[in-house]
Each structure stands twice: as structure tokens, then as C-alpha cells.
C-alpha positions as a printed Julia matrix, in Angstrom:
175×3 Matrix{Float64}:
  25.81    4.16   25.3
  26.07    0.39   24.79
  25.28   -1.16   21.42
  22.15   -2.71   22.97
  20.6     0.65   23.84
  18.5     2.07   21.04
  18.93    5.79   20.46
  15.77    7.86   20.8
  14.6    10.19   18.05
  12.03   12.93   17.94
   9.11   11.27   16.12
   8.2    14.41   14.14
  11.79   14.9    12.98
  12.05   11.22   12.1
   8.8    11.35   10.09
  10.12   14.41    8.18
  13.42   12.66    7.44
  11.69    9.48    6.26
   9.38   11.65    4.15
  12.28   12.87    2.01
  12.23    9.49    0.27
   9.51    9.71   -2.4
   7.32    6.62   -2.65
   4.48    5.43   -4.78
   0.99    5.31   -3.31
  -1.18    2.2    -3.13
  -4.5     1.09   -1.77
  -4.25   -2.27    0.0
  -7.54   -4.17    0.17
  -9.09   -7.37    1.47
 -12.38   -8.82    0.28
 -14.7   -11.4     1.72
 -17.33  -10.91    4.41
 -15.5    -7.91    5.91
 -13.94   -5.99    2.99
 -11.53   -3.22    3.92
  -9.11   -0.84    2.22
  -6.35    1.49    3.31
  -3.87    3.83    1.67
  -0.28    2.64    2.01
   3.03    3.91    0.73
   5.04    1.15    2.42
   4.82   -1.32   -0.47
   7.65   -2.85   -2.48
   8.6    -5.75   -4.67
  10.71   -8.3    -2.78
  11.43  -11.23   -5.08
  10.85  -12.41   -8.65
  11.26  -16.12   -7.79
   9.03  -16.72   -5.99
   7.13  -13.53   -6.84
   6.76  -11.66   -3.52
   5.7    -8.18   -2.44
   5.53   -6.6     0.98
   3.27   -4.14    2.73
   3.87   -2.71    6.2
   0.79   -2.1     8.33
   0.59   -0.37   11.69
  -0.55   -2.65   14.52
  -3.53   -0.46   15.47
  -4.84   -0.1    11.89
  -8.11   -1.89   11.1
  -6.3    -3.45    8.12
  -3.83   -5.24   10.4
  -6.35   -7.78   11.69
  -8.41   -7.7     8.48
  -5.42   -8.88    6.44
  -4.52  -11.58    8.98
  -8.12  -12.84    8.97
  -8.49  -12.77    5.17
  -5.15  -14.45    4.46
  -5.0   -12.73    1.07
  -5.0    -9.17   -0.2
  -4.95   -6.89   -3.21
  -2.74   -3.9    -3.97
  -3.69   -1.14   -6.42
  -0.8     1.13   -7.48
  -2.43    4.53   -7.85
  -2.16    6.83  -10.86
  -1.74   10.6   -10.58
  -5.49   11.18  -10.91
  -6.19    9.01   -7.87
  -5.26   11.57   -5.2
  -8.91   11.74   -3.99
  -8.96    7.93   -3.68
  -5.71    7.98   -1.69
  -7.08   10.64    0.66
 -10.37    8.76    1.06
  -8.74    5.46    2.08
  -6.39    7.35    4.44
  -9.38    8.88    6.28
 -10.09    6.85    9.41
 -13.59    8.37    9.56
 -14.82    6.69    6.36
 -17.43    3.92    6.72
 -16.25    0.38    7.39
 -17.16   -2.81    5.54
 -18.51   -2.85    2.02
 -19.99    0.63    2.4
 -16.51    2.2     2.2
 -16.24    1.08   -1.44
 -19.53    2.66   -2.61
 -18.02    6.02   -3.71
 -15.01    4.38   -5.44
 -14.8     2.81   -8.9
 -13.47   -0.73   -8.36
 -13.78   -4.34   -9.43
 -13.29   -7.6    -7.55
  -9.96   -9.34   -8.07
 -10.2   -12.61   -9.98
  -8.0   -14.54   -7.52
  -8.81  -13.0    -4.14
 -12.07  -11.14   -4.56
 -10.31   -8.12   -3.03
 -11.53   -4.77   -4.37
  -9.09   -3.37   -6.94
  -9.18    0.32   -7.91
 -10.2     0.92  -11.52
  -7.6     2.78  -13.58
  -4.7     1.85  -11.28
  -1.25    1.62  -12.83
  -1.04   -2.01  -11.68
  -2.94   -4.49   -9.52
  -1.43   -7.3    -7.5
  -3.39  -10.08   -5.84
  -1.52  -11.97   -3.15
  -1.8   -14.79   -0.65
  -0.32  -13.96    2.74
   3.0   -15.82    2.75
   4.83  -14.65    5.89
   4.68  -11.86    8.46
   7.42  -10.31   10.58
   7.58   -7.94   13.51
   8.55   -4.45   12.37
   8.31   -2.38   15.56
   4.96   -0.59   15.57
   4.15   -2.22   12.18
   3.94   -5.76   10.86
   5.75   -6.56    7.61
   3.4    -8.73    5.55
   4.88  -10.68    2.64
   2.46  -11.71   -0.07
   3.02  -14.34   -2.74
   1.67  -13.16   -6.07
  -1.46  -14.96   -7.31
  -2.18  -12.59  -10.2
  -1.52   -9.13  -11.56
  -3.15   -6.68  -13.94
  -3.77   -3.03  -14.62
  -1.41   -1.51  -17.06
  -2.36    2.11  -17.67
   0.46    4.34  -18.89
  -0.56    7.3   -16.72
   1.76    9.17  -14.38
   2.21    7.78  -10.89
   0.84    9.28   -7.71
   3.71    9.9    -5.27
   4.02   10.69   -1.59
   6.85   13.07   -0.74
   7.43   15.27    2.32
   3.97   14.46    3.66
   2.16   15.44    0.45
   0.67   13.69   -2.56
   2.23   14.76   -5.86
   2.48   13.58   -9.44
   5.57   12.03  -11.0
   7.4    14.05  -13.63
   7.42   11.96  -16.8
  10.37   13.74  -18.33
  13.05   11.1   -18.99
  16.27   11.6   -17.09
  19.59   10.08  -18.13
  21.37    8.44  -15.24
  25.01    7.47  -15.65
  25.76    3.85  -14.76
């Protein structure tokens, strides 16, 4: 095999292997005339100066075009008690537009107007800064406009295809 040929992997096996890395769970949202939200675990901090975060969104997700159109977005980092919220925003059968936010406790972000989930561990409001091809996803970089939240609850995690709560027991890690 040449170095230019990409190896093929069984998608189910690959998903299981990727799932061994525990991640936090977020709800990414856009406001405006066509508000939308989606559950995402592909979120991370990128830079402190300038302050940047990234979210990865599948090309065929409604959020993909919604985020491009809005040009700004919000991210709510979910607490352990938010498992029903995570499941709701992962359900592709939920209503679209503003109606999807009716059963959820939220408030509009001060900088973007994006719906932010009440009781989240943290909120980030971002302007779309750059986007990059990431295979079947687009990697969206957002420049921080504001942040908030701040509950001290446990985090909601995604591990091996399941939602679970973080164990708050401190663990010593040798440097």
C-alpha cells in the first residue's frame, strides 16, 4: 500500500474505538430567526490568546448550515443532571425552529442571542472565526465573545456510546 492510499476501517469498530475516549457533553445552539440546537461531544478549547473553541459538526446535520448562516453560536457544557437534555437535542425527530426549545429551561445569550441551557457547568458564546474540512464533518472554530455558567455540579460524560456522570473523587496523578 502506498502512503497516499488511506486504509479502510470498519465504521462500527472505529466508532467503538473512538468511544473509549470519554468526553464532556455539550449542546451547541444558534439563535436568530431560525434557532437550532444539537448535542455535541466534539467540543474543545483551542487557544487562550485569542480565546478559541472548536466544535465538529457532521455535514448532513441541520446545525451545519444553521451555524454557517448564523455566523455565531453558543455552547452549553452539560451537568450530570442534564442527560434528558442531551438525549432530547440528539433526537433528530424533535421539532425544528423555536419550538424545539419549549420543553427546555434556557435563556438567550447576551452576546449572540443563542439559547443557553440553564444550570450548565459553563456557557460560551462565540463568533464563527474559521472553518476547516474534517472529512464527513466541518471543524468550526469560534472566537469567544462571552462566557458564563459556573455551577459546581458533576459533569455529564459520553463514554462507550453512553451518557454517564463524572466521578468527583479526586485522583492524584504523578507529574
